Steps between C-alpha positions, in 0.01 A plus 500: 500500500550846646226657710454840657320630808409868453378696803282811487788716629697407186729241664573204272627157612636262234484125553392170351148412391321224696150358482256587221609721213272791570517872584323626811445819697434454870559630851844379616512365857746285694469200732766411759405133552790254474269213398140460389532659156220278363263613774596858417433445130158344568387759757217699333605809698778549240256557213598816315860487627839363394696345786872529566634230733783633718648156573773453234420146379142410411368168370749251647223268628283550192121518493293264717147548369351372825636814672312751283286749692251543215427339165753713309775761544392864511798741469549672165876440513779335702839655578795305645876521536555140391244243383582134564433300184593161652279453809571211735207381711312169511168693502590716200248499213673755275751783503411865566589577138247241376239627745538862388488400133190284550310787664619780273699693759815679378796583719857619520804345669858609546432852621629650824191440713668667798530823303138471382367447853713783638354729234142394584565555870645847438253625239200280578318242292513580127341370184725329250521314171663166424589477132736323261494791253847650472372794297266638770489877547456650845297789359248240378507268803500737800154657439352148479664402829374808680147439370481139623272410793409156635130594488224282641691173528282334765237421235777339293619258769183401685318170440213497250255306718484384858644165606561303820816379675490254790219333692501634853247597765560872479376685191739772382440733206826600330478806275753451220673828416799298374523238771795267546410132522649461846241729659223251418726209601574660839127536561414150376762351735312666786173315440351753257294467187631793297280650229705726274308790341590724203613848604186674373257278692243703693491499878137387480597180315780421743287561810210301351726192510527550879877471547643464851790722398617715209854519365619790280800396291815660368506644149671743261478868423392823664224428757328829414426361152263243661211743543210255467675236713548752781126567500429128547759474779316780685196270508710206621646724773148583617409131528583307816705239313867474616744628238873440447679685220847475347699754293268663243201383706652679801531822296147474363350457846685813613362697205152362562507635857615852412878463529752567222781325312805631317763365262835417656830610351599145400278269707567187702563181302687209654503237772695677773294797623471540881158599635419584861179400678403816690307301763764242594814681386614188314673534165431257215685455172249523216448448129388817322403625157347846481560845360217679685446539873228613741560849640499456879450875547162473326361217718202614708581371852129448563490260204842336481847497652839377380577141601836437327775733375802442278815504713713639215298805400209525746226459238166338575502119486168419664176647632243386755147640482334631814186314605521273196620144438736635235879509476720554197872467418719640225741205499442137394441253787450223240859561379592315175770610468623615837496420871206345684540714815157662474292197401338520844284783365287241322447334840397837641246528218365153587463602867316814391262293288436250780424775754267685266129430520492330159790270582414387852424144386868459403636600841 
């Protein structure tokens, strides 16, 4: 069956329909990872977006349900050059086609993904429609594309009630803005009992449970949409509990302390982004998935200072907070998919907890 990807600038790509038979409008983004497409699909940070994979063959090892980073896939659509329909892997539970169909996600294959990505890099991220209608009219479609926004997607992806992962000595509160499973696993492996809280949980409830440390997770959407969450993070900032934040959590902490964020031209999404530690000078290869970034020019040096920068474009990749047991990073030290270079940041968080007054018994 034919399918079409229509971009808001009027560009139309014709290809083959894959996944569920459904029409969607979404923000079109691209990911440069060569493997890990299931982890990409099940990363809640992609809610409200349709993902184009730049690697030309997707699905050759199928879907291994054990590798999912959340309970379901989140992108609105999936765009590939070629979809493998005959996966070969002893761990394979189903094909990508079956997975997309089961979860109601439409997609398109057979288009020139290089041309699409080049267009997004030149013009910036655009909204688009995936449809199987051959009689579409641009005069009807384009206003709808330009009107689309992802909206408040954090509320869509967060857990409905709090739950616990692991049975360790340290107590860590993980605020779920769209968390990937491996964040809780990385903490549990480091002798933590992790209590995961819904995104709209009040600071008072979290602090009443007396955590030794607080983790702010990744998540989707524009951080400035999270107005009430930012107010609660201000209260967490003013507590003496050590805090470590990743991705959206990193952006929200910056906003909570008076800094600013802005939307990037086409974002960072992939498993090969180099980030430089400004203290040691070391460069790490990182996994990333974000379209917004903290504005380093708006950081108050009395409150916070840059800790990591992106080697490619110089954007902010991490912040340390002056006089506070708080550090945040834009990239994903838990990986999945991607390299494990920066996993040591979880160890740094553990050291921070153990040195803090509330965590001295663990030292």
